[in-house]
N, C-alpha and C positions, 0 to 999 in steps of 0.2 A: 697144404703148403703150395703156394703160388698157383692157386686156382685148380688144383688137382685134389680130390678127396683123398685123405689119408688117415691112417690110425696113428695114435701117439701113445707112447708108453714111457713113463718116467723110470729110467733105469739108474738113477743116481746112487741108489743104495747097493748097487753091485759091488762097491768097494767094501762092503761088509762081508763078502764071500772070502773065505780064507785061502782057497786055492786059486792060483793064477789062471789055470786053464779054464775054470768056470767063469771068471771074470771076461776072458777072451771070448768065450762062447756067447756071453750076453752082449758083448760088443759086436761080434760078427752077425748076431741075429738081424740087426737092421741092414747089414751088408748083403745078407743072403735073400732078403725079400724082394728087393728091387729087380734083380736079374729074373726072378720068377714073373714078375709083372711084364718085363721086357719080352720074355718068351711067349707069354700068353698073347700079348698084342702082336708079336711077330707072326704067330700062327693065324691070328685073325686078319693080319695084313695079306697073308698069302691066299686065304680062302675067299676074300671079297674081291669084287670086280674093280679094276682100276677105273678111276674117274667118278666113283660113287662117294657119297658122304661117308659111309662107314669105312671105306678104304682110306680116304683122306684123313679121318679122325684117327684111325689106327697108325697111319704113317706119322702123324703128329706126335702121338703118344710114344711110339717106338723111338723117335728121334729124341724126344725130351727125356724118356727114361735112360736111353743110351748115354746122353750127355750127363745125366745126374749121377749115374753109376760111377763114371770117372771123376766128376767134380767132387763128390762126397768122399772119395778115397784120398783126397789131398790132405796130408797131415799138417799142412801149414796153416790151416784155418780150422776153427773149432766145430768140425762136423764129424762124421763117422770115422774118417781116417785118423783124425787127431786123437780120438778116444781110444781106438785100437792100438795105435802106437803108444800112448801113455800106459795102457794096460800091459802091453808087451814089455815095456821098459820098467814097469812097476814104479811109475812116477805119478804121484797124485796130481789131479788137474787143478 
């Protein structure tokens, strides 16, 4: 997505799960992966020398991941936040 390698998983069949908490865990799965990438790049940011290409790249990825963590949580557009809210309220999308 947007020039960053990513994995994709179609979880549209999560509505077939009978328990609501299981559907919420499926929805939170995508939300839990991105902060992990943010922490990984944050550590790399701290161990590289400022002014080098690896440091600048790590800074770019940390900034981008940090922005996307909050952007994807927005329930007003059909991204992760929207689907988490619809699962929580038990409203089909």
